[in-house]
C-alpha positions as protocol buffer text, in pm:
chain_id: "A"
residue {
  index: 1
  type: MET
  ca { x: -886 y: -2881 z: 3362 }
}
residue {
  index: 2
  type: PHE
  ca { x: -703 y: -2963 z: 3042 }
}
residue {
  index: 3
  type: ILE
  ca { x: -789 y: -2783 z: 2789 }
}
residue {
  index: 4
  type: ALA
  ca { x: -668 y: -3015 z: 2431 }
}
residue {
  index: 5
  type: MET
  ca { x: -589 y: -2862 z: 2053 }
}
residue {
  index: 6
  type: SER
  ca { x: -490 y: -2994 z: 1782 }
}
residue {
  index: 7
  type: THR
  ca { x: -120 y: -2857 z: 1623 }
}
residue {
  index: 8
  type: SER
  ca { x: -318 y: -2727 z: 1285 }
}
residue {
  index: 9
  type: SER
  ca { x: -539 y: -2545 z: 1489 }
}
residue {
  index: 10
  type: ILE
  ca { x: -278 y: -2364 z: 1672 }
}
residue {
  index: 11
  type: ILE
  ca { x: -95 y: -2301 z: 1335 }
}
residue {
  index: 12
  type: GLN
  ca { x: -444 y: -2241 z: 1177 }
}
residue {
  index: 13
  type: ARG
  ca { x: -507 y: -1980 z: 1420 }
}
residue {
  index: 14
  type: SER
  ca { x: -101 y: -1832 z: 1390 }
}
residue {
  index: 15
  type: LEU
  ca { x: -139 y: -1829 z: 1012 }
}
residue {
  index: 16
  type: PHE
  ca { x: -404 y: -1646 z: 1021 }
}
residue {
  index: 17
  type: ILE
  ca { x: -309 y: -1340 z: 1280 }
}
residue {
  index: 18
  type: LEU
  ca { x: 62 y: -1386 z: 1106 }
}
residue {
  index: 19
  type: ILE
  ca { x: -74 y: -1274 z: 731 }
}
residue {
  index: 20
  type: THR
  ca { x: -388 y: -1036 z: 876 }
}
residue {
  index: 21
  type: GLY
  ca { x: -105 y: -843 z: 1034 }
}
residue {
  index: 22
  type: LEU
  ca { x: 119 y: -872 z: 753 }
}
residue {
  index: 23
  type: PHE
  ca { x: -195 y: -764 z: 571 }
}
residue {
  index: 24
  type: MET
  ca { x: -287 y: -402 z: 741 }
}
residue {
  index: 25
  type: ALA
  ca { x: 97 y: -334 z: 780 }
}
residue {
  index: 26
  type: ALA
  ca { x: 164 y: -310 z: 449 }
}
residue {
  index: 27
  type: CYS
  ca { x: -202 y: -123 z: 312 }
}
residue {
  index: 28
  type: ALA
  ca { x: -248 y: 89 z: 636 }
}
residue {
  index: 29
  type: THR
  ca { x: 43 y: 315 z: 621 }
}
residue {
  index: 30
  type: PRO
  ca { x: 4 y: 698 z: 556 }
}
residue {
  index: 31
  type: ALA
  ca { x: 360 y: 685 z: 358 }
}
residue {
  index: 32
  type: ARG
  ca { x: 154 y: 419 z: 141 }
}
residue {
  index: 33
  type: ARG
  ca { x: -182 y: 647 z: 48 }
}
residue {
  index: 34
  type: ILE
  ca { x: 53 y: 905 z: 61 }
}
residue {
  index: 35
  type: GLN
  ca { x: 273 y: 738 z: -252 }
}
residue {
  index: 36
  type: ALA
  ca { x: -83 y: 566 z: -417 }
}
residue {
  index: 37
  type: ASN
  ca { x: -184 y: 968 z: -434 }
}
residue {
  index: 38
  type: PRO
  ca { x: 114 y: 1292 z: -421 }
}
residue {
  index: 39
  type: GLU
  ca { x: -120 y: 1459 z: -670 }
}
residue {
  index: 40
  type: GLN
  ca { x: -365 y: 1461 z: -369 }
}
residue {
  index: 41
  type: PHE
  ca { x: -155 y: 1515 z: -101 }
}
residue {
  index: 42
  type: ALA
  ca { x: 41 y: 1781 z: -284 }
}
residue {
  index: 43
  type: ALA
  ca { x: -255 y: 2044 z: -313 }
}
residue {
  index: 44
  type: PHE
  ca { x: -302 y: 1981 z: 30 }
}
residue {
  index: 45
  type: PRO
  ca { x: -121 y: 2248 z: 274 }
}
residue {
  index: 46
  type: GLY
  ca { x: 199 y: 2258 z: 470 }
}
residue {
  index: 47
  type: GLU
  ca { x: 86 y: 2183 z: 792 }
}
residue {
  index: 48
  type: ALA
  ca { x: -232 y: 1923 z: 719 }
}
residue {
  index: 49
  type: GLN
  ca { x: 104 y: 1739 z: 491 }
}
residue {
  index: 50
  type: MET
  ca { x: 304 y: 1715 z: 803 }
}
residue {
  index: 51
  type: LEU
  ca { x: 0 y: 1562 z: 1040 }
}
residue {
  index: 52
  type: ILE
  ca { x: -61 y: 1345 z: 716 }
}
residue {
  index: 53
  type: ARG
  ca { x: 251 y: 1166 z: 742 }
}
residue {
  index: 54
  type: ASP
  ca { x: 275 y: 1177 z: 1100 }
}
residue {
  index: 55
  type: GLY
  ca { x: -95 y: 956 z: 1049 }
}
residue {
  index: 56
  type: LYS
  ca { x: -237 y: 1270 z: 1251 }
}
residue {
  index: 57
  type: ILE
  ca { x: -581 y: 1469 z: 1198 }
}
residue {
  index: 58
  type: GLU
  ca { x: -699 y: 1773 z: 1336 }
}
residue {
  index: 59
  type: LEU
  ca { x: -1103 y: 1968 z: 1332 }
}
residue {
  index: 60
  type: GLY
  ca { x: -1109 y: 2132 z: 1008 }
}
residue {
  index: 61
  type: PHE
  ca { x: -969 y: 1829 z: 759 }
}
residue {
  index: 62
  type: THR
  ca { x: -1164 y: 1706 z: 482 }
}
residue {
  index: 63
  type: PRO
  ca { x: -1341 y: 1352 z: 412 }
}
residue {
  index: 64
  type: GLU
  ca { x: -1014 y: 1312 z: 199 }
}
residue {
  index: 65
  type: MET
  ca { x: -742 y: 1411 z: 447 }
}
residue {
  index: 66
  type: VAL
  ca { x: -808 y: 1209 z: 692 }
}
residue {
  index: 67
  type: ALA
  ca { x: -864 y: 923 z: 462 }
}
residue {
  index: 68
  type: MET
  ca { x: -486 y: 998 z: 325 }
}
residue {
  index: 69
  type: ALA
  ca { x: -373 y: 993 z: 681 }
}
residue {
  index: 70
  type: LYS
  ca { x: -610 y: 756 z: 865 }
}
residue {
  index: 71
  type: GLY
  ca { x: -768 y: 528 z: 572 }
}
residue {
  index: 72
  type: TRP
  ca { x: -1088 y: 472 z: 469 }
}
residue {
  index: 73
  type: PRO
  ca { x: -1300 y: 415 z: 796 }
}
residue {
  index: 74
  type: SER
  ca { x: -1496 y: 90 z: 908 }
}
residue {
  index: 75
  type: ARG
  ca { x: -1865 y: 230 z: 848 }
}
residue {
  index: 76
  type: ARG
  ca { x: -1989 y: 482 z: 738 }
}
residue {
  index: 77
  type: TYR
  ca { x: -2347 y: 746 z: 870 }
}
residue {
  index: 78
  type: SER
  ca { x: -2541 y: 972 z: 762 }
}
residue {
  index: 79
  type: ARG
  ca { x: -2727 y: 1148 z: 1019 }
}
residue {
  index: 80
  type: HIS
  ca { x: -2996 y: 1451 z: 948 }
}
residue {
  index: 81
  type: THR
  ca { x: -3101 y: 1707 z: 1160 }
}
residue {
  index: 82
  type: PRO
  ca { x: -3231 y: 2051 z: 1060 }
}
residue {
  index: 83
  type: ASP
  ca { x: -2959 y: 2180 z: 1117 }
}
residue {
  index: 84
  type: GLY
  ca { x: -2789 y: 1988 z: 748 }
}
residue {
  index: 85
  type: ALA
  ca { x: -2652 y: 1636 z: 702 }
}
residue {
  index: 86
  type: ILE
  ca { x: -2366 y: 1470 z: 919 }
}
residue {
  index: 87
  type: GLU
  ca { x: -2193 y: 1229 z: 805 }
}
residue {
  index: 88
  type: ILE
  ca { x: -1933 y: 1018 z: 1027 }
}
residue {
  index: 89
  type: TRP
  ca { x: -1680 y: 791 z: 1034 }
}
residue {
  index: 90
  type: LYS
  ca { x: -1569 y: 505 z: 1282 }
}
residue {
  index: 91
  type: TYR
  ca { x: -1290 y: 373 z: 1318 }
}
residue {
  index: 92
  type: VAL
  ca { x: -1334 y: -35 z: 1442 }
}
residue {
  index: 93
  type: ARG
  ca { x: -1035 y: -289 z: 1488 }
}
residue {
  index: 94
  type: VAL
  ca { x: -1139 y: -636 z: 1510 }
}
residue {
  index: 95
  type: TYR
  ca { x: -996 y: -884 z: 1795 }
}
residue {
  index: 96
  type: PRO
  ca { x: -1042 y: -1250 z: 1705 }
}
residue {
  index: 97
  type: ASP
  ca { x: -1100 y: -1520 z: 1984 }
}
residue {
  index: 98
  type: THR
  ca { x: -1050 y: -1835 z: 1999 }
}
residue {
  index: 99
  type: VAL
  ca { x: -1132 y: -2062 z: 2310 }
}
residue {
  index: 100
  type: SER
  ca { x: -1150 y: -2429 z: 2352 }
}
residue {
  index: 101
  type: GLN
  ca { x: -1531 y: -2560 z: 2436 }
}
residue {
  index: 102
  type: PRO
  ca { x: -1586 y: -2908 z: 2488 }
}
residue {
  index: 103
  type: VAL
  ca { x: -1902 y: -3125 z: 2248 }
}
residue {
  index: 104
  type: PHE
  ca { x: -2032 y: -3373 z: 2418 }
}
residue {
  index: 105
  type: VAL
  ca { x: -2022 y: -3690 z: 2155 }
}
residue {
  index: 106
  type: SER
  ca { x: -2333 y: -3963 z: 2206 }
}
residue {
  index: 107
  type: GLY
  ca { x: -2322 y: -4310 z: 1955 }
}
residue {
  index: 108
  type: ARG
  ca { x: -2042 y: -4538 z: 2025 }
}
residue {
  index: 109
  type: ARG
  ca { x: -1805 y: -4379 z: 2051 }
}
residue {
  index: 110
  type: GLY
  ca { x: -1914 y: -4144 z: 2308 }
}
residue {
  index: 111
  type: GLY
  ca { x: -1724 y: -3941 z: 2498 }
}
residue {
  index: 112
  type: THR
  ca { x: -1603 y: -3539 z: 2503 }
}
residue {
  index: 113
  type: GLU
  ca { x: -1451 y: -3422 z: 2263 }
}
residue {
  index: 114
  type: TRP
  ca { x: -1285 y: -3043 z: 2191 }
}
residue {
  index: 115
  type: ILE
  ca { x: -1373 y: -2827 z: 1924 }
}
residue {
  index: 116
  type: ASP
  ca { x: -1218 y: -2497 z: 1892 }
}
residue {
  index: 117
  type: VAL
  ca { x: -1446 y: -2205 z: 1841 }
}
residue {
  index: 118
  type: THR
  ca { x: -1379 y: -1811 z: 1728 }
}
residue {
  index: 119
  type: THR
  ca { x: -1540 y: -1529 z: 1807 }
}
residue {
  index: 120
  type: THR
  ca { x: -1503 y: -1192 z: 1719 }
}
residue {
  index: 121
  type: ARG
  ca { x: -1517 y: -868 z: 1930 }
}
residue {
  index: 122
  type: GLU
  ca { x: -1505 y: -555 z: 1781 }
}
residue {
  index: 123
  type: VAL
  ca { x: -1405 y: -254 z: 1903 }
}
residue {
  index: 124
  type: GLU
  ca { x: -1440 y: 142 z: 1813 }
}
residue {
  index: 125
  type: GLU
  ca { x: -1145 y: 355 z: 1761 }
}
residue {
  index: 126
  type: MET
  ca { x: -1242 y: 605 z: 1664 }
}
residue {
  index: 127
  type: ARG
  ca { x: -1511 y: 834 z: 1505 }
}
residue {
  index: 128
  type: VAL
  ca { x: -1490 y: 1152 z: 1241 }
}
residue {
  index: 129
  type: GLU
  ca { x: -1809 y: 1412 z: 1202 }
}
residue {
  index: 130
  type: PHE
  ca { x: -1808 y: 1573 z: 888 }
}
residue {
  index: 131
  type: SER
  ca { x: -2041 y: 1853 z: 909 }
}
residue {
  index: 132
  type: GLU
  ca { x: -2017 y: 2099 z: 562 }
}
residue {
  index: 133
  type: GLY
  ca { x: -1675 y: 1883 z: 442 }
}
residue {
  index: 134
  type: LYS
  ca { x: -1520 y: 1934 z: 712 }
}
residue {
  index: 135
  type: ALA
  ca { x: -1380 y: 1772 z: 1061 }
}
residue {
  index: 136
  type: VAL
  ca { x: -1613 y: 1858 z: 1300 }
}
residue {
  index: 137
  type: VAL
  ca { x: -1588 y: 1625 z: 1584 }
}
residue {
  index: 138
  type: ILE
  ca { x: -1303 y: 1361 z: 1655 }
}
residue {
  index: 139
  type: GLU
  ca { x: -1399 y: 1143 z: 1958 }
}
residue {
  index: 140
  type: GLU
  ca { x: -1056 y: 902 z: 1996 }
}
residue {
  index: 141
  type: ARG
  ca { x: -1092 y: 602 z: 2237 }
}
residue {
  index: 142
  type: LYS
  ca { x: -835 y: 649 z: 2526 }
}
residue {
  index: 143
  type: GLU
  ca { x: -725 y: 366 z: 2696 }
}
């Protein structure tokens, strides 16, 4: 089976992936977040500072510590239980997927043409649950 993709389509998809990757790399490092909030970082305990620099978190971290280490979550939820409220942060990675599909054209030209269809797939990479301002549950996706 032969799949025809136009050169402009390939270039557009490549540029999208490149620009998205560069943007995420520039904004998504603990060092940049520390640089943007040096006073807040200095107020954290020494052991927490070492973990945050490495982009790691542990139980007991405050939402501010987690945000500095991992960035702000993709989604935030609240769970209300008889024991109190739980704040849930989800870190989701979005994967674009482009495939070429045939489209049947009627009329004078008739026949089959190929179009690119892009869909996205979301994968939850991590979930952090906070109770009373501290991380009480950390779930990370295993490969």
